[in-house]
C-alpha positions in Angstrom: -66.1 64.6 -38.0 -64.2 67.8 -38.9 -66.5 70.6 -37.6 -63.3 71.1 -35.0 -60.7 73.8 -36.4 -58.1 72.0 -38.8 -54.8 74.6 -39.4 -51.9 73.6 -41.7 -48.5 75.7 -41.8 -45.2 74.7 -43.8 -41.7 76.3 -43.9 -41.9 76.9 -47.8 -45.2 79.5 -48.4 -45.4 78.4 -52.1 -46.5 74.6 -51.3 -49.4 75.8 -49.1 -52.3 75.5 -51.5 -50.6 72.1 -52.4 -50.7 71.2 -48.6 -54.2 72.2 -48.0 -55.4 70.4 -50.8 -53.7 67.0 -49.8 -54.9 67.1 -46.5 -58.4 67.8 -47.3 -58.1 64.7 -49.2 -56.6 62.8 -46.8 -59.4 63.9 -44.3 -62.3 63.2 -46.5 -61.0 59.6 -47.0 -60.7 59.0 -43.0 -64.2 60.6 -42.6 -65.9 58.5 -45.5 -64.0 55.2 -44.1 -64.8 55.6 -39.8 -66.7 58.7 -39.0 -69.4 57.5 -36.5 -71.8 59.6 -37.7 -72.5 59.7 -41.1 -74.6 56.6 -42.2 -73.0 56.5 -45.1 -69.6 55.5 -43.6 -67.6 52.4 -44.1 -67.4 52.3 -40.7 -71.3 51.9 -40.1 -71.7 49.2 -42.9 -69.1 47.0 -41.4 -68.6 44.4 -38.3 -70.4 41.2 -39.9 -67.0 39.9 -40.3 -66.0 41.0 -43.8 -63.5 42.3 -45.3 -62.9 46.5 -44.6 -60.5 48.9 -46.5 -56.9 49.0 -45.9 -57.6 52.4 -44.5 -60.2 51.1 -41.6 -58.2 48.4 -40.8 -55.8 50.5 -39.8 -58.2 53.4 -37.6 -59.5 50.1 -35.6 -56.4 48.6 -35.1 -55.0 51.6 -33.5 -57.5 52.2 -31.6 -57.8 48.6 -30.0 -53.9 48.7 -29.3 -54.9 52.4 -27.1 -57.6 50.7 -25.5 -55.3 47.4 -24.9 -52.3 49.7 -23.6 -54.8 52.0 -21.1 -56.9 48.6 -20.3 -59.9 50.3 -21.3 -58.9 54.2 -20.4 -59.2 54.8 -24.0 -62.0 53.0 -25.0 -63.5 52.9 -28.6 -66.8 50.8 -27.9 -68.5 53.7 -26.2 -70.2 55.0 -29.5 -73.3 53.7 -28.1 -73.1 55.6 -24.9 -72.3 58.7 -26.6 -75.4 58.7 -28.9 -77.6 57.6 -25.7 -76.1 60.8 -23.9 -76.9 63.2 -27.5 -73.7 63.3 -29.4 -75.2 62.3 -32.5 -75.4 64.5 -35.9 -77.8 66.8 -34.8 -75.7 67.2 -31.4 -74.2 70.5 -32.5 -77.9 72.5 -32.7 -78.5 72.0 -29.3 -74.7 73.0 -27.8 -74.8 75.6 -24.9 -72.8 78.1 -24.0 -72.2 76.9 -20.2 -71.8 73.1 -19.3 -75.0 70.7 -19.0 -75.4 68.1 -17.1 -77.8 66.1 -19.4 -79.5 66.5 -22.7 -82.1 64.5 -23.7 -82.1 63.6 -27.4 -84.8 61.6 -29.1 -86.2 58.4 -27.6 -84.6 56.2 -25.0 -81.7 54.4 -26.2 -80.7 50.9 -24.4 -77.0 49.9 -25.0 -75.3 46.9 -24.0 -72.1 47.4 -22.2 -69.1 48.2 -24.2 -66.3 45.1 -24.7 -63.7 46.3 -26.8 -62.3 43.3 -25.9 -65.1 41.2 -28.1 -64.2 43.9 -31.2 -62.3 41.3 -33.8 -59.7 42.9 -36.7 -58.0 39.5 -38.2 -56.0 41.6 -40.8 -58.6 43.2 -42.9 -61.8 41.6 -41.5 -63.7 43.1 -38.6 -66.2 41.5 -36.6 -68.0 44.1 -33.9 -70.6 42.2 -31.5 -74.1 43.1 -31.5 -75.2 46.3 -30.1 -71.5 47.3 -30.0 -70.7 50.5 -31.4 -67.5 51.8 -32.4 -66.1 55.7 -32.0 -62.8 56.2 -33.2 -62.7 60.0 -32.7 -59.8 60.3 -30.2 -57.5 58.0 -32.0 -58.7 58.8 -35.7 -58.4 62.5 -34.9 -54.8 62.1 -33.8 -53.9 59.8 -36.6 -55.0 61.9 -38.7 -53.1 64.8 -38.5 -49.9 62.5 -38.0 -51.1 61.0 -41.4 -51.6 64.4 -43.2 -47.9 65.3 -41.3 -45.9 63.0 -43.3 -48.0 62.7 -46.4 -47.0 66.5 -46.9 -43.5 66.2 -45.8 -42.9 63.5 -48.1 -44.9 64.7 -51.3 -44.0 68.5 -51.1 -40.2 68.1 -49.0 -40.9 70.5 -46.5 -41.3 71.2 -42.8 -44.9 70.5 -41.9 -47.1 71.3 -38.7 -51.2 70.0 -38.9 -53.9 70.6 -36.1 -57.1 69.5 -35.5 -58.6 70.9 -32.5 -56.0 69.8 -30.0 -54.2 66.9 -31.6 -50.9 68.9 -33.6 -48.4 66.5 -35.5 -45.1 68.1 -37.3 -42.8 66.3 -40.1 -39.8 67.5 -41.4 -37.4 70.2 -40.5 -38.8 72.4 -38.3 -38.1 76.8 -38.3 -34.9 77.6 -36.8 -36.3 78.4 -33.0 -39.3 75.7 -33.5 -42.6 75.3 -34.2 -44.1 78.0 -31.4 -47.3 76.7 -29.8 -49.4 78.3 -26.9 -51.3 75.8 -25.0 -54.4 76.4 -22.4 -57.5 75.3 -22.0 -59.7 79.0 -22.1 -59.2 82.6 -21.9 -59.0 82.7 -18.1 -56.6 79.1 -17.6 -53.1 79.5 -17.5 -50.8 79.3 -20.8 -47.8 77.5 -21.9 -45.6 78.8 -25.2 -43.4 75.9 -26.2 -41.0 75.1 -29.3 -42.0 71.9 -30.8 -38.7 70.3 -32.6 -39.4 68.3 -36.2 -40.9 65.4 -35.9 -42.4 65.8 -32.4 -46.1 65.8 -31.8 -48.9 67.0 -28.7 -52.0 67.0 -27.9 -53.8 68.3 -25.4 -57.1 66.6 -23.6 -60.0 68.3 -22.0 -62.8 67.4 -19.1 -64.5 71.1 -20.3 -66.6 71.6 -23.0 -65.0 74.5 -24.7 -61.2 74.2 -25.2 -58.5 76.6 -26.8 -55.4 75.9 -28.4 -53.8 79.0 -29.2 -56.8 81.2 -30.7 -58.6 78.2 -31.9 -62.0 77.0 -30.2 -62.9 72.8 -30.1 -66.5 71.8 -28.8 -67.0 68.9 -26.5 -64.6 66.6 -26.2 -65.6 63.0 -25.9 -64.0 61.7 -22.8 -66.8 59.1 -21.2 -66.0 56.7 -18.7 -66.7 53.5 -20.2 -67.6 51.6 -16.4 -70.2 54.2 -15.7 -71.6 56.1 -18.8 -70.7 59.6 -17.7 -67.2 61.8 -18.1 -64.8 60.7 -15.9 -64.8 62.4 -12.0 -62.8 65.5 -12.7 -59.5 65.6 -11.2 -57.8 67.8 -14.0 -59.2 70.5 -16.3 -56.4 69.0 -18.6 -53.4 67.2 -19.9 -51.3 68.2 -22.6 -48.6 65.5 -23.8 -45.8 65.7 -25.9 -44.5 62.6 -28.0 -43.2 61.3 -31.3 -47.0 60.8 -32.2 -49.8 62.6 -32.0 -51.9 59.3 -31.6 -49.5 58.2 -28.5 -49.6 61.7 -27.0 -53.5 61.9 -27.5 -53.4 58.2 -26.1 -51.3 59.2 -23.1 -53.3 62.9 -22.6 -57.1 61.2 -22.4 -55.6 58.3 -20.0 -54.6 61.2 -17.8 -57.7 62.7 -17.6 -59.2 59.1 -17.6 -57.1 58.1 -14.2 -57.8 61.3 -12.6 -55.4 61.0 -9.0 -53.5 58.4 -10.6 -52.1 59.9 -13.4 -49.1 61.8 -11.9 -47.6 58.6 -10.9 -48.6 57.2 -14.6 -46.7 60.0 -16.2 -44.1 59.8 -14.3 -43.4 56.2 -15.0 -43.7 56.8 -18.8 -41.3 60.0 -18.7 -43.9 61.3 -20.7 -43.2 65.5 -21.3 -46.4 66.6 -20.0 -48.7 69.4 -18.2 -51.4 68.7 -16.3 -53.9 71.7 -14.8 -55.8 71.1 -11.7 -59.3 71.6 -11.0 -57.9 74.7 -9.3 -55.8 76.0 -12.1 -52.5 74.6 -10.1 -50.0 73.3 -12.6 -48.4 69.5 -12.8 -44.9 69.1 -15.1 -43.7 65.7 -16.0 -40.3 64.9 -18.5 -39.1 67.4 -20.3 -41.9 69.4 -20.3 -40.2 73.4 -19.4 -42.0 75.0 -16.3 -40.8 78.3 -17.3 -42.8 78.1 -20.3 -46.2 79.2 -18.5 -47.1 83.2 -19.8 
């Protein structure tokens, strides 16, 4: 789950080693609790109505809340679809340098249509309908950087930035000019240099196999239209959103890609600081996202 880049920055360099240690422990606990790709994860054995750990219950709860808020545009029940499309523990060895329309992996997988509304979480008792596989990756990654940033700020009394791929969260006091970030999809795509105040977060979702956040690269952003089982029709190359949590930013960014032509009016209604990059690399800005940040 954490094969994408993980970065930690702190305002006091003396605390960096301890910060990295704390982040490593937090991410390991989340991976064991909720990874779809680990057969030994708690999630792999859960769903029969039994009690799960507080951590897994939290991660499922935020995923279901995201599905409810976006009317299913961010849907945690696409796990079976992702597996049938080849996104399984062995998928990393099949990544091509160019986008592919289809990769056939193993035997044909037959799955029921995802129905997030049927997933039941009663405090810590989790029931997953037969044939439904949960994939919490989008909200789990964002929630992870939020948890890590809060943990470091509270434990070390420093300002901190934590990033996993395109999900970035900060906590505590920021540097005087803010946390500098370069937002871009790829080397030939438009780039924006922004400063993130302390306590703010940002997330970039991409419709492309390769996405760059500053100099780091993340492979295979999993965005699937639950109604079709395929990637959503590409209207926007990327959506970048800022919020007071990486979780909120990631939900809005991923839903924006799924909503396509409807995304601008939705973002305007939310007054969310956001940046959309079109298929032709044209730019749209929303809320307080600074258009002059383009480099």
